[in-house]
C-alpha positions in Angstrom: -2.5 31.8 26.5 -0.9 31.7 23.5 1.4 29.2 21.3 3.6 30.8 18.8 4.9 28.8 16.1 8.1 29.6 13.8 11.1 27.8 11.9 8.9 27.6 8.7 10.2 28.8 5.5 11.3 27.8 1.6 13.5 24.9 1.4 14.2 22.5 -1.3 12.6 19.1 -1.5 15.2 16.6 0.6 16.2 19.6 2.6 15.5 20.1 6.3 13.8 22.2 8.4 13.1 22.6 12.6 9.5 23.9 14.1 9.2 25.4 17.0 6.1 26.1 19.0 6.9 28.3 22.3 3.6 28.7 25.2 3.1 31.4 26.9 0.7 32.7 29.5 0.2 29.1 30.6 2.5 26.1 31.3 1.4 23.2 28.5 3.6 20.5 30.6 0.9 18.5 31.4 -0.8 18.6 27.8 -0.2 16.5 25.3 0.6 18.4 22.3 0.3 18.1 18.3 1.2 19.2 14.9 -1.4 19.7 12.4 -0.5 21.1 8.7 -2.9 22.6 6.1 -2.4 22.9 2.7 -3.9 25.2 -0.1 -7.4 24.3 -0.6 -7.3 21.2 1.5 -8.7 20.4 5.1 -6.4 20.5 8.1 -4.3 17.2 9.2 -2.9 15.5 11.7 0.8 15.4 11.3 2.3 14.1 14.7 1.7 14.3 18.9 3.6 13.9 21.7 2.5 12.5 25.3 3.2 15.3 28.0 6.6 14.0 29.5 7.5 13.0 25.9 7.7 9.4 26.3 5.1 8.5 23.3 5.1 9.8 19.8 2.6 9.4 17.3 3.0 10.2 13.7 0.7 10.3 10.5 1.9 7.7 8.0 2.8 10.0 5.5 5.7 11.8 7.6 6.7 8.6 9.9 10.6 8.1 9.6 11.3 11.5 8.1 9.4 13.9 10.9 10.5 14.0 15.1 8.3 15.6 17.8 9.7 16.6 20.9 9.3 18.6 23.7 11.3 20.7 26.3 8.8 21.2 29.3 11.5 23.3 31.2 11.2 25.4 28.3 7.1 25.1 27.4 8.4 24.5 24.0 7.8 21.6 21.4 9.7 21.2 17.9 9.0 19.2 15.0 12.2 18.2 13.1 11.5 18.1 9.4 14.0 15.8 7.6 13.6 15.0 3.6 11.1 17.2 2.7 8.9 17.0 -0.7 6.6 19.4 -2.4 3.3 17.7 -0.8 4.8 18.8 2.7 3.8 22.4 1.7 1.6 23.7 4.0 0.5 26.2 7.4 1.9 24.5 10.0 0.1 24.7 13.1 1.1 23.6 16.9 -1.7 22.8 19.2 -2.2 21.9 23.1 -4.7 18.5 23.5 -5.3 16.1 26.0 -3.7 15.6 29.5 -4.8 11.9 30.3 -2.2 9.6 28.3 -4.7 7.1 27.6 -7.3 10.0 25.9 -4.5 11.0 23.9 -3.9 7.5 22.2 -7.6 7.5 21.4 -8.0 10.8 19.8 -4.3 12.0 18.6 -4.9 12.9 15.1 -8.5 14.7 16.0 -7.9 18.3 15.8 -11.4 18.7 17.7 -9.6 17.2 20.9 -7.2 20.2 20.9 -8.0 23.4 22.8 -5.4 25.9 22.2 -3.7 26.6 18.7 -1.0 28.5 17.6 -1.4 30.7 14.5 0.8 28.7 12.1 4.0 28.9 10.2 4.1 28.5 6.5 6.7 25.9 4.8 7.0 25.5 1.5 8.8 22.7 -0.4 10.2 23.2 -4.4 10.8 20.7 -6.1 
């Protein structure tokens, strides 16, 4: 079981990047999926999550209105479109698979302990 994140890179403030996460080894079409990030010297924090069918999304206040999470269950992928990037968005971004239950996802979407599968991370650097 593997989650492979890609799409990170160096971008200027105000720019955009699109991260992708591809699953292999099993399907995660029944799981809620999330993106987390970890900046140097800081704890890993929640960024965004999406329900198994894609109908419900959740965002950290710091990215709301700038980031969009989406998924394609046919391709077993989840994406994170990041717009209006800021230097404080610089971090390693991780995708993760979590709760199958929409009710549980609604309660625990930001709790990284509730995610069972993690990708290796992709680095996003935003220059000022």
